[in-house]
ZADRENKOL-859268 format. One record per residue (C-alpha): residue in one letter; x, y, z. Coordinates in steps of 0.02 Angstrom, whole numbers, plus 50000, padded with zeros to 5 digits. Layout:
BEGIN
AXYZ
...
***
This chain:
BEGIN
M495614968450866
I496874964150740
K498774964450811
R499844971650660
Q501384966650627
L502184982850599
E502114985050785
K503804974950794
L504614986350681
L504035001250770
V504724995650935
E506294990950841
Y506505007650731
S506015020050888
N507585011950983
K508725016650824
W508005033750759
P507565050850836
V505945049250734
V504855037850660
A503555041750515
V502025031550523
V501145033850346
G499905026150258
A498045029950187
R496705034450295
Q496095022850410
T497225008350408
G497615008650610
K499075021050606
T498495028750758
T497955012950838
L499725007150810
V500595019850892
K499315022651063
R499555002451091
V501535007151071
F501785021051164
P500175021251277
D501215035251385
Y501605047251249
K500665064151238
Y499445062151088
F498925076950963
N497695075750802
L498315089350727
E496735089450615
D495785094850776
P495945113450767
N496105111450976
E497375101850962
Y498195112450844
Q498165126150935
E498865119251104
V500535111951005
V500635130550919
S500785137451106
L501905123251168
L503135125651044
K504395139851124
N504895126751239
F504865110551130
D506165102151226
N505535099651417
N503455101351335
F503725084851249
S505385076951322
D504375062151377
G503815056851224
V502555065451098
F501515057550949
F500885071550821
D499535061750723
E499185071750535
I500815079550544
Q500505086450344
R499135101450426
M500705109750526
P502245106350399
E503205120550516
L503335109250658
L504555098850561
S505875112650590
Y505325111950780
I505685091650769
Q507415093850672
A507825109050810
S507245098950945
V508165081350898
D509805089750849
R510155096251018
T509395080751117
G509925065351027
K508505057751101
M507805039251004
G506135038450969
K505425051351065
I504475056750940
I503395048250819
I502195058250687
S500915051650552
G500165057250402
S499215049850261
E499795060050120
N501355053850062
L501775066949936
L502045081650057
L502475072250207
A503925062950121
S504455081650029
N504545090150194
I505185077650294
S506715074150172
Q507115092150189
S506825094450377
L507335076250436
A508455068050337
G509445055950433
R508415059450577
A506665049350536
I506265033250462
Y504725026150360
L503595013450417
N502055012150281
M500425003450358
L499404995550242
P497744987950263
T497814973250364
S498584956850285
I497894939050260
Q499404933150402
E498644947950537
R496984942450512
M497244922750531
D498434927450713
S496974938550751
G495524925550722
F494764936750569
F495264926150431
D493794919850305
A494414904150221
E493614908950065
L494424918349934
I493034929149867
Q492504934550024
N494594940450057
I494614948449895
Y492904957649908
K493004964350110
G494904970650089
G495894974250219
Y495374990250304
P495304984450503
A493724994150554
I492804980950431
Y493334967250544
N493584974650716
R491894982350708
E490964968550591
L490324983650465
D489784979850292
A490904982250169
T489884990650035
S489375003650166
Y491115005650238
Y491815009650082
E490475021550027
A490625031450168
Y492525030250125
V492485037849972
Q491325051150018
T492085055850188
Y493775053250173
L494425049949970
Q493635065849917
R493835075550062
D495815071150028
I495575074449830
Q494715091649855
E495935098149973
L497595093149887
S496935096949711
E495275108249713
V494205093149617
G493085104549564
D491925090049491
L491785075449611
T490645067149498
S491945066349370
F493475061349487
R492285046749537
R491985039749351
F493825044049343
L494275031349506
I493025018049412
L493865018549265
L495425015549345
A494685000149447
D494164993749267
N495944994549211
I496794988249333
G498134976349291
S498264983449108
P499794994849057
L499535010949102
S498655023948946
I498515040848979
N497855042048796
N496705030248830
I496065034948994
S495965054048920
K494945045648772
D493695035648889
S493595048449001
G493505065848925
L494655072749041
D496435081048958
R498135074149000
R498735085349131
K497235083149244
I497345061749227
E498955063549279
K498825075949424
W497565066349505
I498415049449456
S500065056849581
I498645062249729
L498045044349734
E499525039649751
A499995051149874
T498835046649966
Y498765026749951
V497435024149861
I498355014249686
F500305010749663
R501335009049532
L502194993249478
P503404998249342
A503954986249189
Y505834976149217
F507264978949110
D509134973649152
K509514992649079
L508685005449184
A508265017949048
K507035005548983
R506095003149155
V505795022949147
I504925022748971
K504075007948967
A502245010549037
P501795003749243
K500444995049277
L499125002049420
Y498654992049556
F497384997649709
Y498174996449879
D496264988649915
T495464975549847
G493964979249948
L493904999049877
M494064992949696
S492814979149713
F491624991949776
L491985004149623
L491894991149517
G489904991149576
F490164975549669
K488754973549810
N489084958749885
A490574945649868
E489404931849749
D489244947649628
L491364942349602
M490944922349576
G490964922649363
S491344940349346
D492744944949206
K493674955549348
L493904943749452
G495744936949364
A496094955449387
L495644958649559
F496484940449612
E498034946749537
N497984964449628
F497614956249792
N499084943349773
I500164956749743
L499684969649859
E499984953550008
I501604949049947
Y501754968449973
K501204969750135
N502224955050182
Y503724961850139
K503304979150204
N502774971450376
S504504964250377
G505514979050355
L506004972550162
T506394985750040
N506504975949884
E505874984149715
F504224976349625
F504144975549439
F503084965649289
W503984957349126
Q503414957448966
Q503834952348815
D503414944248657
K501474938848717
K502224930648868
E502304939949046
I502774936849239
D501374945449342
L502864950449480
L504804951049512
I505544952849647
S507174963249631
G508604955349739
R510554951449686
P510954937349683
N509164931049695
Q507484937249609
K506114930049628
I504534928349508
I502774924649514
D501284921649425
F499384920949470
K498174909149417
L496514911949462
S496204890249427
S495894877549558
K496924864349447
Y498684864849385
K499184865349203
D500794862649153
Q500794879749012
F500584890349197
R502574889949178
E502904897148997
G503044914549053
F504424907349175
I505484897649023
K505304913248910
Y505954925249042
Q507474912149107
S507854913148913
H508044932048926
A508644933849098
S510504940749128
S511744928949182
E512044936949352
F510314932449433
D509674917849485
V508034914849443
T507654897749528
S506334904549631
Q504834902549549
F503074903649632
I501364899849566
V499974906749669
Y498404900149622
S496684898049685
G496624879249716
D496594872049875
T497224853949838
D498814845449881
E500044851449743
S501744848849842
H502304838449700
N502424854849614
P503704864049665
G503304883649676
L501584881849700
I500734887049824
N498834892049873
W498304911549900
N498214910250087
D500054905450100
T500894921950003
D501844925250142
L503164907550101
I503824918249961
L504814930950090
***
């Protein structure tokens, strides 16, 4: 069983907040995590009709029925429950006795902001990280295997075939959730849309190009992208500018929360198929951005992530911080080359003087000793960027 780094934060937050909301995609291990940390809390899966009705019967005497701790799983199925939680928290003032989880961020965030503002804190649970798999004895030293398998814990805990797992994941979870949230009529078109997004990862988002390639209208594309964000399938990486207004206007890039799912959508049936593929560079970039994002989230850090691009020079990842920024490029190369730093030089010539941009990293796919090159690190050492 892979032990999750969020366990420490869950314990810490439960001592300081009345409600802790554990959110994330389906099958990332939210339920397992909470049950491991709070084995004595009452548990209710609100997707189970019987447990749903049991909760309904207990609401009238909420404080007494749930005083020893309760975990409401998939709370988006019962949004009215949030009002009861709010009232109970205000009456009792107890810390950490109510844990909620959800796999639909859009609905959950909207309701929490209205009902539990100042009373609840989020924990975003992502698929397993390299560090978590290393610490638990599930690490594969082959880069290609890590990209192909992705990070969903069941693949490692149950030794599942990745392709079979993601086929079931798309059919059982993803298509069902999308169908419920947006009433998708044509699942075949939706699946083609997913494949098209995977094929364009790492490029600035162009709704017009997607519409042209897919035959879908802009409104449907924008709605489906929002739903995929809300269910933790994809995320946007905005462009960085000193002026906030420009950040809003510039097209973001899209990335997947899991490269295993992305590899499946691109049609790769095994890890060896990735070798020599023209998609490997984009997968490598997505993989490393995601690993760094996991490291920050698992440590409770809230820095913003961006990319930067100007005059055909680019920084793959810029992590905000005052006065210090981190700028990072990803290179699918076994050897270091001086031209890897050209983007850094260009960025420094345009950077505001209020920032220290000395924190520069190049993440590459080699495994030789390059300690004489400051900031050059291997793909499985991205935890050093914290």
